[in-house]
C-alpha positions as CSV (number, residue, x, y, z in Angstrom):
1,X,-98.4,-98.0,66.1
2,X,-101.2,-95.7,64.8
3,X,-101.8,-95.4,61.1
4,X,-103.3,-92.2,59.6
5,X,-104.5,-91.4,56.1
6,X,-104.5,-88.4,53.8
7,X,-104.9,-87.6,50.1
8,X,-103.4,-85.4,47.5
9,X,-104.9,-84.2,44.2
10,X,-102.7,-84.2,41.1
11,X,-103.3,-82.1,38.0
12,X,-102.4,-83.0,34.5
13,X,-101.3,-86.5,33.4
14,X,-99.7,-88.3,36.3
15,X,-98.4,-91.9,36.6
16,X,-97.1,-92.9,40.1
17,X,-95.5,-95.9,38.5
18,X,-93.2,-93.7,36.5
19,X,-92.2,-91.7,39.6
20,X,-91.6,-94.8,41.7
21,X,-89.4,-96.5,39.1
22,X,-87.5,-93.4,38.0
23,X,-84.3,-94.6,39.9
24,X,-82.9,-91.7,41.7
25,X,-80.6,-91.3,44.7
26,X,-81.1,-94.3,47.0
27,X,-84.3,-95.4,45.1
28,X,-83.6,-98.3,42.8
29,X,-86.8,-100.3,42.5
30,X,-86.9,-102.9,39.7
31,X,-90.7,-103.5,39.9
32,X,-93.9,-101.7,41.0
33,X,-96.8,-103.3,42.8
34,X,-99.1,-100.3,43.0
35,X,-97.5,-98.8,46.1
36,X,-94.7,-96.3,46.4
37,X,-93.0,-96.7,49.8
38,X,-91.4,-93.7,51.5
39,X,-89.7,-93.5,54.9
40,X,-88.2,-90.3,56.0
41,X,-87.5,-87.7,58.7
42,X,-90.3,-85.2,58.9
43,X,-89.5,-81.7,57.6
44,X,-91.2,-80.0,60.6
45,X,-89.3,-82.2,63.1
46,X,-86.3,-84.0,61.7
47,X,-86.2,-86.1,64.9
48,X,-89.5,-87.6,63.8
49,X,-89.6,-90.4,61.3
50,X,-92.6,-91.7,59.3
51,X,-93.4,-94.2,56.7
52,X,-95.9,-93.6,53.9
53,X,-97.6,-95.9,51.4
54,X,-98.6,-93.9,48.3
55,X,-101.3,-95.3,46.0
56,X,-102.8,-93.6,42.9
57,X,-106.5,-93.6,42.3
58,X,-107.2,-91.6,39.2
59,X,-106.2,-88.0,39.9
60,X,-105.8,-88.7,43.6
61,X,-102.9,-90.0,45.6
62,X,-104.0,-91.8,48.8
63,X,-101.5,-91.8,51.6
64,X,-101.2,-94.2,54.5
65,X,-98.9,-92.7,57.1
66,X,-97.3,-94.6,60.0
67,X,-94.8,-93.4,62.6
68,X,-91.6,-95.3,62.2
69,X,-90.1,-97.5,64.9
70,X,-91.8,-97.2,68.3
71,X,-92.5,-93.5,68.0
72,X,-95.7,-91.9,69.3
73,X,-98.9,-91.5,67.2
74,X,-98.9,-88.7,64.7
75,X,-100.8,-85.5,65.5
76,X,-103.1,-83.9,62.9
77,X,-100.4,-81.3,62.2
78,X,-97.8,-84.0,61.6
79,X,-100.1,-85.8,59.2
80,X,-100.5,-82.6,57.2
81,X,-96.8,-82.0,57.3
82,X,-96.1,-85.5,56.0
83,X,-98.6,-85.1,53.2
84,X,-97.1,-81.8,52.2
85,X,-93.6,-83.4,52.1
86,X,-94.8,-86.3,50.1
87,X,-96.4,-83.9,47.5
88,X,-93.0,-82.3,47.1
89,X,-91.1,-85.7,46.9
90,X,-93.4,-87.1,44.1
91,X,-93.8,-83.7,42.3
92,X,-97.5,-83.4,42.9
93,X,-97.1,-79.9,44.3
94,X,-97.0,-77.9,41.0
95,X,-99.5,-77.4,38.1
96,X,-99.0,-80.6,36.1
97,X,-101.6,-79.5,33.5
98,X,-99.5,-76.5,32.6
99,X,-96.4,-78.7,32.4
100,X,-98.2,-81.1,30.0
101,X,-99.3,-78.1,27.8
102,X,-95.8,-76.8,27.6
103,X,-94.4,-80.1,26.5
104,X,-97.1,-80.8,24.0
105,X,-96.6,-77.4,22.4
106,X,-92.8,-77.8,22.0
107,X,-91.7,-79.8,18.9
108,X,-88.6,-81.1,20.6
109,X,-90.2,-82.0,24.0
110,X,-93.4,-83.4,22.6
111,X,-92.1,-86.8,21.4
112,X,-90.2,-87.3,24.6
113,X,-93.1,-86.3,26.8
114,X,-95.4,-88.6,24.8
115,X,-93.3,-91.7,25.9
116,X,-94.7,-91.2,29.4
117,X,-97.0,-88.2,29.8
118,X,-97.5,-89.0,33.5
119,X,-93.8,-88.8,34.3
120,X,-92.7,-86.5,37.1
121,X,-89.4,-86.2,38.9
122,X,-88.9,-88.1,42.1
123,X,-87.1,-85.9,44.7
124,X,-85.0,-86.5,47.8
125,X,-87.0,-86.4,51.0
126,X,-85.4,-83.2,52.3
127,X,-82.2,-81.2,52.0
128,X,-81.0,-83.0,55.2
129,X,-81.4,-86.4,53.6
130,X,-79.9,-85.2,50.3
131,X,-76.9,-84.0,52.2
132,X,-76.6,-87.3,53.9
133,X,-76.8,-89.1,50.5
134,X,-74.2,-86.7,49.1
135,X,-71.7,-87.7,51.8
136,X,-72.2,-91.4,51.7
137,X,-72.4,-91.7,47.9
138,X,-69.5,-89.4,46.9
139,X,-66.8,-90.9,44.7
140,X,-68.3,-94.3,44.5
141,X,-70.7,-96.2,42.3
142,X,-74.4,-95.4,43.0
143,X,-75.0,-99.0,44.0
144,X,-72.3,-98.8,46.6
145,X,-73.9,-95.6,48.0
146,X,-77.2,-97.3,48.2
147,X,-75.7,-100.1,50.2
148,X,-74.0,-97.7,52.6
149,X,-77.1,-95.7,53.1
150,X,-79.1,-98.9,53.8
151,X,-76.5,-100.0,56.4
152,X,-76.6,-96.5,58.0
153,X,-80.4,-96.6,58.2
154,X,-80.4,-100.1,59.7
155,X,-77.7,-99.2,62.3
156,X,-79.1,-95.8,63.5
157,X,-82.3,-95.1,61.7
158,X,-85.8,-96.5,62.1
159,X,-87.8,-99.0,60.1
160,X,-91.5,-99.3,59.3
161,X,-93.5,-102.0,57.5
162,X,-95.1,-100.5,54.4
163,X,-97.5,-102.8,52.4
164,X,-95.6,-105.8,53.6
165,X,-92.1,-104.5,53.0
166,X,-89.8,-103.3,55.8
167,X,-88.5,-99.9,54.8
168,X,-85.8,-97.9,56.6
169,X,-85.6,-94.2,57.3
170,X,-82.1,-92.7,57.7
171,X,-81.1,-91.6,61.2
172,X,-82.4,-88.4,62.6
173,X,-79.8,-85.7,63.2
174,X,-79.6,-86.6,66.8
175,X,-79.0,-90.2,66.0
176,X,-76.5,-89.4,63.3
177,X,-74.3,-87.6,65.8
178,X,-73.8,-91.0,67.5
179,X,-72.2,-92.5,64.5
180,X,-68.6,-93.6,65.1
181,X,-68.0,-96.0,62.2
182,X,-69.9,-98.0,59.6
183,X,-68.7,-100.8,57.3
184,X,-68.0,-99.4,53.8
185,X,-67.9,-95.8,55.0
186,X,-64.5,-94.1,54.9
187,X,-63.5,-92.7,58.3
188,X,-63.3,-89.2,56.9
189,X,-67.0,-89.2,56.1
190,X,-68.1,-89.6,59.7
191,X,-67.2,-86.0,60.7
192,X,-68.8,-84.8,57.5
193,X,-72.0,-86.5,58.4
194,X,-71.8,-85.0,61.9
195,X,-71.5,-81.6,60.3
196,X,-74.6,-82.3,58.3
197,X,-76.5,-83.3,61.5
198,X,-75.3,-80.2,63.3
199,X,-76.3,-78.0,60.5
200,X,-79.8,-79.6,60.4
201,X,-80.2,-79.1,64.1
202,X,-79.3,-75.4,63.7
203,X,-82.0,-75.1,61.0
204,X,-79.5,-74.4,58.2
205,X,-81.0,-77.2,56.0
206,X,-84.6,-76.1,56.5
207,X,-86.5,-76.8,53.2
208,X,-88.8,-73.8,53.4
209,X,-85.9,-71.4,54.1
210,X,-83.6,-72.8,51.4
211,X,-86.4,-72.9,48.9
212,X,-87.1,-69.2,49.5
213,X,-83.6,-68.1,48.8
214,X,-82.2,-67.4,45.3
215,X,-80.8,-70.6,43.9
216,X,-77.2,-69.4,43.9
217,X,-77.4,-68.1,47.5
218,X,-78.9,-71.4,48.7
219,X,-76.2,-73.4,46.9
220,X,-73.5,-71.2,48.4
221,X,-74.9,-71.8,51.9
222,X,-74.9,-75.6,51.6
223,X,-71.4,-75.6,50.2
224,X,-70.2,-74.4,53.7
225,X,-70.7,-78.0,54.7
226,X,-67.5,-80.1,54.5
227,X,-67.5,-82.4,51.5
228,X,-70.3,-80.5,49.6
229,X,-69.0,-78.9,46.4
230,X,-71.0,-77.3,43.5
231,X,-72.4,-80.5,42.1
232,X,-73.8,-81.8,45.4
233,X,-74.9,-78.3,46.4
234,X,-77.1,-78.2,43.2
235,X,-78.4,-81.6,44.0
236,X,-79.4,-80.6,47.5
237,X,-81.0,-77.3,46.5
238,X,-82.7,-78.3,43.2
239,X,-83.5,-81.9,43.8
240,X,-84.6,-81.8,47.4
241,X,-86.3,-78.4,47.8
242,X,-89.0,-78.9,45.2
243,X,-87.9,-76.4,42.6
244,X,-89.8,-77.0,39.3
245,X,-88.0,-74.1,37.5
246,X,-84.3,-74.2,38.4
247,X,-81.6,-74.7,35.8
248,X,-78.4,-76.6,36.4
249,X,-76.1,-75.7,33.4
250,X,-73.0,-77.3,34.8
251,X,-74.3,-80.9,35.0
252,X,-72.8,-83.2,32.3
253,X,-75.9,-85.4,32.0
254,X,-78.1,-82.4,31.2
255,X,-75.5,-81.1,28.7
256,X,-75.3,-84.5,27.0
257,X,-79.0,-85.0,26.6
258,X,-79.5,-81.5,25.3
259,X,-76.8,-82.0,22.7
260,X,-78.5,-85.2,21.6
261,X,-82.1,-84.1,21.4
262,X,-81.5,-80.5,20.1
263,X,-78.9,-81.7,17.6
264,X,-75.9,-79.7,18.7
265,X,-72.7,-80.7,16.8
266,X,-70.7,-79.9,20.0
267,X,-71.3,-80.1,23.7
268,X,-73.4,-77.0,24.4
269,X,-71.8,-74.3,26.5
270,X,-73.4,-73.1,29.8
271,X,-74.7,-70.1,27.9
272,X,-76.2,-72.3,25.2
273,X,-77.8,-74.5,27.8
274,X,-79.3,-71.5,29.6
275,X,-80.7,-70.3,26.3
276,X,-82.4,-73.6,25.5
277,X,-83.7,-73.7,29.1
278,X,-85.4,-70.4,28.6
279,X,-87.9,-72.2,26.4
280,X,-88.7,-74.6,29.2
281,X,-89.9,-71.9,31.7
282,X,-91.5,-72.3,34.2
283,X,-90.6,-76.0,34.4
284,X,-86.8,-76.1,33.6
285,X,-86.1,-78.6,36.4
286,X,-88.9,-80.9,35.3
287,X,-88.0,-80.7,31.7
288,X,-84.3,-81.4,32.2
289,X,-85.1,-84.5,34.4
290,X,-87.7,-85.7,31.9
291,X,-85.2,-85.5,29.1
292,X,-82.6,-87.4,31.0
293,X,-85.1,-90.1,32.1
294,X,-87.1,-90.5,28.9
295,X,-85.1,-89.4,25.9
296,X,-83.6,-92.9,25.4
297,X,-87.1,-94.4,25.4
298,X,-88.2,-92.0,22.7
299,X,-85.5,-93.1,20.3
């Protein structure tokens, strides 16, 4: 097992602890020991799995990158690919100083942002992994989805020890196609997971390609997958591709928090949400996630 290192520079206030403890998708950490542990299939080769320890030192994120399981040492290109992917996952790939300035200048956003100025959204590792999560977690409590994902990773994925903690990566598309059954996973989800794996192998879940498409077109594309409707399509496109300025007007959580913090006397309509969101440009995604995550702490 060969370990490599890399680093990322962050701009504006940034607090890795806030990112690590956000609680999103399969992530449900209750404590933070100074290390954010990530294990994922590499964007550039989804058949390649890596583990990454992320540590913050001032305005720098130090990465320790290790191939998962018994895979071969990482090439220089793979190390760079992993670092780029981590930057997206921890929202270190956009101008945080401009986001900070936007929030400070807005009388509604400023008190929420002040609760945790270093907050940034945590993202899914990739559209492929977001699609896997969508299938295993649909129509069940999030805790149950986390358990199924863990069992799937243990059965067909790969593990890597990161700062003393064994962390599992979900199966690669090739491995996922071998899935026949899994405790707690309804039988009808197996062919849906196979469809996700096959789409990934065809390049239809490529993060660069999806990110380059208009949001509506990208969401329409991923809805061709069985079991993926509008809600999960938005999750895959907005919360896995790294968009900082996408607006999801149909999500009830966003509607509820906007009603609360902006003082609407009724649930805001999609048009009203879109109008509010115009004041958040070019960070509509980041602002909506921040409001959901921090508004309760600002009360």
